[in-house]
mmCIF file of the N, C-alpha and C atoms, coordinates in Angstrom:
data_MODEL
# 
_entry.id   MODEL 
# 
loop_
_atom_site.group_PDB 
_atom_site.id 
_atom_site.type_symbol 
_atom_site.label_atom_id 
_atom_site.label_alt_id 
_atom_site.label_comp_id 
_atom_site.label_asym_id 
_atom_site.label_entity_id 
_atom_site.label_seq_id 
_atom_site.pdbx_PDB_ins_code 
_atom_site.Cartn_x 
_atom_site.Cartn_y 
_atom_site.Cartn_z 
_atom_site.occupancy 
_atom_site.B_iso_or_equiv 
_atom_site.pdbx_formal_charge 
_atom_site.auth_seq_id 
_atom_site.auth_comp_id 
_atom_site.auth_asym_id 
_atom_site.auth_atom_id 
_atom_site.pdbx_PDB_model_num 
ATOM 1   N N  . MET A 1 1  ? 0.710   -0.846 -0.284  1.00 0.00 ? 1  MET A N  1 
ATOM 2   C CA . MET A 1 1  ? -0.036  0.082  0.115   1.00 0.00 ? 1  MET A CA 1 
ATOM 3   C C  . MET A 1 1  ? 0.677   1.312  0.064   1.00 0.00 ? 1  MET A C  1 
ATOM 4   N N  . ALA A 1 2  ? 0.511   2.268  -0.914  1.00 0.00 ? 2  ALA A N  1 
ATOM 5   C CA . ALA A 1 2  ? 1.222   3.404  -0.933  1.00 0.00 ? 2  ALA A CA 1 
ATOM 6   C C  . ALA A 1 2  ? 1.378   4.277  0.760   1.00 0.00 ? 2  ALA A C  1 
ATOM 7   N N  . SER A 1 3  ? 2.215   5.188  0.732   1.00 0.00 ? 3  SER A N  1 
ATOM 8   C CA . SER A 1 3  ? 2.286   5.877  1.627   1.00 0.00 ? 3  SER A CA 1 
ATOM 9   C C  . SER A 1 3  ? 1.084   6.879  1.840   1.00 0.00 ? 3  SER A C  1 
ATOM 10  N N  . LYS A 1 4  ? 0.597   7.720  2.319   1.00 0.00 ? 4  LYS A N  1 
ATOM 11  C CA . LYS A 1 4  ? -0.321  9.139  2.409   1.00 0.00 ? 4  LYS A CA 1 
ATOM 12  C C  . LYS A 1 4  ? 0.749   10.308 2.681   1.00 0.00 ? 4  LYS A C  1 
ATOM 13  N N  . LEU A 1 5  ? 0.328   11.356 1.886   1.00 0.00 ? 5  LEU A N  1 
ATOM 14  C CA . LEU A 1 5  ? 1.226   12.486 1.992   1.00 0.00 ? 5  LEU A CA 1 
ATOM 15  C C  . LEU A 1 5  ? 1.545   13.007 2.983   1.00 0.00 ? 5  LEU A C  1 
ATOM 16  N N  . GLN A 1 6  ? 2.140   13.626 3.425   1.00 0.00 ? 6  GLN A N  1 
ATOM 17  C CA . GLN A 1 6  ? 2.414   14.506 4.467   1.00 0.00 ? 6  GLN A CA 1 
ATOM 18  C C  . GLN A 1 6  ? 2.825   15.925 4.009   1.00 0.00 ? 6  GLN A C  1 
ATOM 19  N N  . GLN A 1 7  ? 2.547   16.630 5.385   1.00 0.00 ? 7  GLN A N  1 
ATOM 20  C CA . GLN A 1 7  ? 2.953   17.942 5.040   1.00 0.00 ? 7  GLN A CA 1 
ATOM 21  C C  . GLN A 1 7  ? 4.117   18.730 4.579   1.00 0.00 ? 7  GLN A C  1 
ATOM 22  N N  . GLY A 1 8  ? 4.644   19.009 3.322   1.00 0.00 ? 8  GLY A N  1 
ATOM 23  C CA . GLY A 1 8  ? 5.368   19.170 2.669   1.00 0.00 ? 8  GLY A CA 1 
ATOM 24  C C  . GLY A 1 8  ? 5.997   18.424 1.743   1.00 0.00 ? 8  GLY A C  1 
ATOM 25  N N  . ASP A 1 9  ? 5.487   17.398 1.689   1.00 0.00 ? 9  ASP A N  1 
ATOM 26  C CA . ASP A 1 9  ? 5.586   16.675 0.657   1.00 0.00 ? 9  ASP A CA 1 
ATOM 27  C C  . ASP A 1 9  ? 5.192   17.010 -0.754  1.00 0.00 ? 9  ASP A C  1 
ATOM 28  N N  . HIS A 1 10 ? 5.986   16.504 -1.902  1.00 0.00 ? 10 HIS A N  1 
ATOM 29  C CA . HIS A 1 10 ? 5.447   16.737 -3.474  1.00 0.00 ? 10 HIS A CA 1 
ATOM 30  C C  . HIS A 1 10 ? 4.702   16.195 -3.856  1.00 0.00 ? 10 HIS A C  1 
ATOM 31  N N  . PHE A 1 11 ? 3.423   16.805 -4.473  1.00 0.00 ? 11 PHE A N  1 
ATOM 32  C CA . PHE A 1 11 ? 2.140   16.125 -5.214  1.00 0.00 ? 11 PHE A CA 1 
ATOM 33  C C  . PHE A 1 11 ? 2.961   14.998 -6.059  1.00 0.00 ? 11 PHE A C  1 
ATOM 34  N N  . PRO A 1 12 ? 2.555   13.759 -6.668  1.00 0.00 ? 12 PRO A N  1 
ATOM 35  C CA . PRO A 1 12 ? 3.279   12.978 -7.195  1.00 0.00 ? 12 PRO A CA 1 
ATOM 36  C C  . PRO A 1 12 ? 2.291   13.394 -8.837  1.00 0.00 ? 12 PRO A C  1 
ATOM 37  N N  . SER A 1 13 ? 3.133   12.857 -9.746  1.00 0.00 ? 13 SER A N  1 
ATOM 38  C CA . SER A 1 13 ? 2.767   13.406 -10.755 1.00 0.00 ? 13 SER A CA 1 
ATOM 39  C C  . SER A 1 13 ? 1.778   12.592 -11.622 1.00 0.00 ? 13 SER A C  1 
ATOM 40  N N  . LEU A 1 14 ? 0.215   12.927 -12.048 1.00 0.00 ? 14 LEU A N  1 
ATOM 41  C CA . LEU A 1 14 ? -0.611  12.045 -12.218 1.00 0.00 ? 14 LEU A CA 1 
ATOM 42  C C  . LEU A 1 14 ? -1.593  12.848 -13.484 1.00 0.00 ? 14 LEU A C  1 
ATOM 43  N N  . THR A 1 15 ? -1.555  11.739 -14.387 1.00 0.00 ? 15 THR A N  1 
ATOM 44  C CA . THR A 1 15 ? -2.657  12.149 -15.566 1.00 0.00 ? 15 THR A CA 1 
ATOM 45  C C  . THR A 1 15 ? -4.104  11.774 -15.617 1.00 0.00 ? 15 THR A C  1 
ATOM 46  N N  . PHE A 1 16 ? -4.627  12.705 -15.723 1.00 0.00 ? 16 PHE A N  1 
ATOM 47  C CA . PHE A 1 16 ? -6.262  12.473 -15.920 1.00 0.00 ? 16 PHE A CA 1 
ATOM 48  C C  . PHE A 1 16 ? -6.768  12.495 -17.248 1.00 0.00 ? 16 PHE A C  1 
ATOM 49  N N  . LYS A 1 17 ? -8.070  11.928 -17.464 1.00 0.00 ? 17 LYS A N  1 
ATOM 50  C CA . LYS A 1 17 ? -8.577  12.035 -18.898 1.00 0.00 ? 17 LYS A CA 1 
ATOM 51  C C  . LYS A 1 17 ? -9.598  12.972 -18.619 1.00 0.00 ? 17 LYS A C  1 
ATOM 52  N N  . LEU A 1 18 ? -9.471  14.009 -19.254 1.00 0.00 ? 18 LEU A N  1 
ATOM 53  C CA . LEU A 1 18 ? -10.908 15.224 -19.000 1.00 0.00 ? 18 LEU A CA 1 
ATOM 54  C C  . LEU A 1 18 ? -12.169 14.483 -19.878 1.00 0.00 ? 18 LEU A C  1 
ATOM 55  N N  . VAL A 1 19 ? -13.396 15.007 -19.212 1.00 0.00 ? 19 VAL A N  1 
ATOM 56  C CA . VAL A 1 19 ? -14.674 14.536 -20.108 1.00 0.00 ? 19 VAL A CA 1 
ATOM 57  C C  . VAL A 1 19 ? -14.716 15.051 -21.393 1.00 0.00 ? 19 VAL A C  1 
ATOM 58  N N  . SER A 1 20 ? -14.066 16.420 -21.420 1.00 0.00 ? 20 SER A N  1 
ATOM 59  C CA . SER A 1 20 ? -14.122 17.333 -22.615 1.00 0.00 ? 20 SER A CA 1 
ATOM 60  C C  . SER A 1 20 ? -12.815 16.930 -23.644 1.00 0.00 ? 20 SER A C  1 
ATOM 61  N N  . ALA A 1 21 ? -12.687 15.463 -23.403 1.00 0.00 ? 21 ALA A N  1 
ATOM 62  C CA . ALA A 1 21 ? -11.917 15.198 -24.381 1.00 0.00 ? 21 ALA A CA 1 
ATOM 63  C C  . ALA A 1 21 ? -10.093 15.718 -24.003 1.00 0.00 ? 21 ALA A C  1 
ATOM 64  N N  . GLY A 1 22 ? -9.392  15.271 -24.410 1.00 0.00 ? 22 GLY A N  1 
ATOM 65  C CA . GLY A 1 22 ? -7.655  15.657 -23.768 1.00 0.00 ? 22 GLY A CA 1 
ATOM 66  C C  . GLY A 1 22 ? -7.439  15.346 -22.405 1.00 0.00 ? 22 GLY A C  1 
ATOM 67  N N  . THR A 1 23 ? -6.192  15.465 -21.989 1.00 0.00 ? 23 THR A N  1 
ATOM 68  C CA . THR A 1 23 ? -5.648  15.046 -20.494 1.00 0.00 ? 23 THR A CA 1 
ATOM 69  C C  . THR A 1 23 ? -5.381  16.237 -19.799 1.00 0.00 ? 23 THR A C  1 
ATOM 70  N N  . ILE A 1 24 ? -5.097  16.139 -18.497 1.00 0.00 ? 24 ILE A N  1 
ATOM 71  C CA . ILE A 1 24 ? -4.111  16.990 -17.914 1.00 0.00 ? 24 ILE A CA 1 
ATOM 72  C C  . ILE A 1 24 ? -3.310  16.450 -16.757 1.00 0.00 ? 24 ILE A C  1 
ATOM 73  N N  . THR A 1 25 ? -1.898  16.842 -16.685 1.00 0.00 ? 25 THR A N  1 
ATOM 74  C CA . THR A 1 25 ? -1.059  16.520 -15.854 1.00 0.00 ? 25 THR A CA 1 
ATOM 75  C C  . THR A 1 25 ? -1.167  17.333 -14.579 1.00 0.00 ? 25 THR A C  1 
ATOM 76  N N  . LEU A 1 26 ? -1.227  16.321 -13.678 1.00 0.00 ? 26 LEU A N  1 
ATOM 77  C CA . LEU A 1 26 ? -1.373  17.388 -12.310 1.00 0.00 ? 26 LEU A CA 1 
ATOM 78  C C  . LEU A 1 26 ? 0.289   16.876 -11.694 1.00 0.00 ? 26 LEU A C  1 
ATOM 79  N N  . PRO A 1 27 ? 0.794   17.718 -10.699 1.00 0.00 ? 27 PRO A N  1 
ATOM 80  C CA . PRO A 1 27 ? 0.968   19.325 -10.628 1.00 0.00 ? 27 PRO A CA 1 
ATOM 81  C C  . PRO A 1 27 ? 1.764   19.899 -12.070 1.00 0.00 ? 27 PRO A C  1 
ATOM 82  N N  . ASP A 1 28 ? 2.148   19.545 -12.963 1.00 0.00 ? 28 ASP A N  1 
ATOM 83  C CA . ASP A 1 28 ? 2.240   20.542 -14.019 1.00 0.00 ? 28 ASP A CA 1 
ATOM 84  C C  . ASP A 1 28 ? 1.971   21.130 -14.525 1.00 0.00 ? 28 ASP A C  1 
ATOM 85  N N  . GLU A 1 29 ? 0.402   20.924 -14.734 1.00 0.00 ? 29 GLU A N  1 
ATOM 86  C CA . GLU A 1 29 ? -0.495  21.781 -15.769 1.00 0.00 ? 29 GLU A CA 1 
ATOM 87  C C  . GLU A 1 29 ? -1.115  22.560 -14.643 1.00 0.00 ? 29 GLU A C  1 
ATOM 88  N N  . MET A 1 30 ? -0.754  22.772 -13.680 1.00 0.00 ? 30 MET A N  1 
ATOM 89  C CA . MET A 1 30 ? -2.009  23.768 -12.493 1.00 0.00 ? 30 MET A CA 1 
ATOM 90  C C  . MET A 1 30 ? -1.442  25.102 -12.847 1.00 0.00 ? 30 MET A C  1 
ATOM 91  N N  . PRO A 1 31 ? -2.465  25.939 -12.788 1.00 0.00 ? 31 PRO A N  1 
ATOM 92  C CA . PRO A 1 31 ? -2.151  27.157 -13.597 1.00 0.00 ? 31 PRO A CA 1 
ATOM 93  C C  . PRO A 1 31 ? -1.882  28.252 -11.834 1.00 0.00 ? 31 PRO A C  1 
ATOM 94  N N  . THR A 1 32 ? -1.697  27.500 -10.810 1.00 0.00 ? 32 THR A N  1 
ATOM 95  C CA . THR A 1 32 ? -1.358  28.192 -9.704  1.00 0.00 ? 32 THR A CA 1 
ATOM 96  C C  . THR A 1 32 ? -0.397  27.428 -8.950  1.00 0.00 ? 32 THR A C  1 
ATOM 97  N N  . ARG A 1 33 ? 0.050   27.944 -7.984  1.00 0.00 ? 33 ARG A N  1 
ATOM 98  C CA . ARG A 1 33 ? 0.279   27.171 -6.951  1.00 0.00 ? 33 ARG A CA 1 
ATOM 99  C C  . ARG A 1 33 ? -0.277  26.224 -5.782  1.00 0.00 ? 33 ARG A C  1 
ATOM 100 N N  . TYR A 1 34 ? -1.930  26.795 -5.516  1.00 0.00 ? 34 TYR A N  1 
ATOM 101 C CA . TYR A 1 34 ? -2.643  26.025 -5.131  1.00 0.00 ? 34 TYR A CA 1 
ATOM 102 C C  . TYR A 1 34 ? -3.554  25.653 -5.860  1.00 0.00 ? 34 TYR A C  1 
ATOM 103 N N  . ALA A 1 35 ? -4.417  24.441 -5.386  1.00 0.00 ? 35 ALA A N  1 
ATOM 104 C CA . ALA A 1 35 ? -5.633  23.991 -6.364  1.00 0.00 ? 35 ALA A CA 1 
ATOM 105 C C  . ALA A 1 35 ? -6.314  23.076 -5.284  1.00 0.00 ? 35 ALA A C  1 
ATOM 106 N N  . ALA A 1 36 ? -7.431  23.217 -6.205  1.00 0.00 ? 36 ALA A N  1 
ATOM 107 C CA . ALA A 1 36 ? -8.191  22.009 -5.510  1.00 0.00 ? 36 ALA A CA 1 
ATOM 108 C C  . ALA A 1 36 ? -8.651  20.960 -6.579  1.00 0.00 ? 36 ALA A C  1 
ATOM 109 N N  . VAL A 1 37 ? -8.388  19.855 -6.164  1.00 0.00 ? 37 VAL A N  1 
ATOM 110 C CA . VAL A 1 37 ? -8.898  18.806 -7.066  1.00 0.00 ? 37 VAL A CA 1 
ATOM 111 C C  . VAL A 1 37 ? -10.252 17.806 -6.732  1.00 0.00 ? 37 VAL A C  1 
ATOM 112 N N  . LEU A 1 38 ? -11.061 17.812 -7.460  1.00 0.00 ? 38 LEU A N  1 
ATOM 113 C CA . LEU A 1 38 ? -12.650 17.578 -7.274  1.00 0.00 ? 38 LEU A CA 1 
ATOM 114 C C  . LEU A 1 38 ? -12.794 16.183 -8.260  1.00 0.00 ? 38 LEU A C  1 
ATOM 115 N N  . PHE A 1 39 ? -13.440 15.021 -7.250  1.00 0.00 ? 39 PHE A N  1 
ATOM 116 C CA . PHE A 1 39 ? -13.332 14.033 -8.239  1.00 0.00 ? 39 PHE A CA 1 
ATOM 117 C C  . PHE A 1 39 ? -15.252 13.880 -8.211  1.00 0.00 ? 39 PHE A C  1 
ATOM 118 N N  . TYR A 1 40 ? -16.031 13.875 -9.271  1.00 0.00 ? 40 TYR A N  1 
ATOM 119 C CA . TYR A 1 40 ? -17.007 13.555 -9.548  1.00 0.00 ? 40 TYR A CA 1 
ATOM 120 C C  . TYR A 1 40 ? -17.635 12.054 -10.056 1.00 0.00 ? 40 TYR A C  1 
ATOM 121 N N  . ARG A 1 41 ? -17.910 11.145 -9.048  1.00 0.00 ? 41 ARG A N  1 
ATOM 122 C CA . ARG A 1 41 ? -18.079 9.759  -10.076 1.00 0.00 ? 41 ARG A CA 1 
ATOM 123 C C  . ARG A 1 41 ? -18.932 9.698  -11.205 1.00 0.00 ? 41 ARG A C  1 
ATOM 124 N N  . GLY A 1 42 ? -20.114 10.815 -11.253 1.00 0.00 ? 42 GLY A N  1 
ATOM 125 C CA . GLY A 1 42 ? -20.913 10.569 -12.497 1.00 0.00 ? 42 GLY A CA 1 
ATOM 126 C C  . GLY A 1 42 ? -22.018 9.822  -11.934 1.00 0.00 ? 42 GLY A C  1 
ATOM 127 N N  . HIS A 1 43 ? -23.343 9.352  -12.716 1.00 0.00 ? 43 HIS A N  1 
ATOM 128 C CA . HIS A 1 43 ? -24.295 8.675  -12.484 1.00 0.00 ? 43 HIS A CA 1 
ATOM 129 C C  . HIS A 1 43 ? -24.102 7.406  -13.221 1.00 0.00 ? 43 HIS A C  1 
ATOM 130 N N  . TRP A 1 44 ? -24.673 6.290  -11.951 1.00 0.00 ? 44 TRP A N  1 
ATOM 131 C CA . TRP A 1 44 ? -24.623 5.015  -12.241 1.00 0.00 ? 44 TRP A CA 1 
ATOM 132 C C  . TRP A 1 44 ? -25.795 4.520  -12.540 1.00 0.00 ? 44 TRP A C  1 
# 
C-alpha cells in the first residue's frame, strides 16, 4: 500500500482524462501554486 502524503511532500505526477476530451497532468499543468482537485463519480 502506498504511503499518505505528509505536510511538505511534493504531489506525485498524475495524468487524468478530461470529460471534454484531452488530458491534464497534475501538478505540471496547474495554473497556480494552490489548487483543489474534485472527483465526480457521475451517475451509475
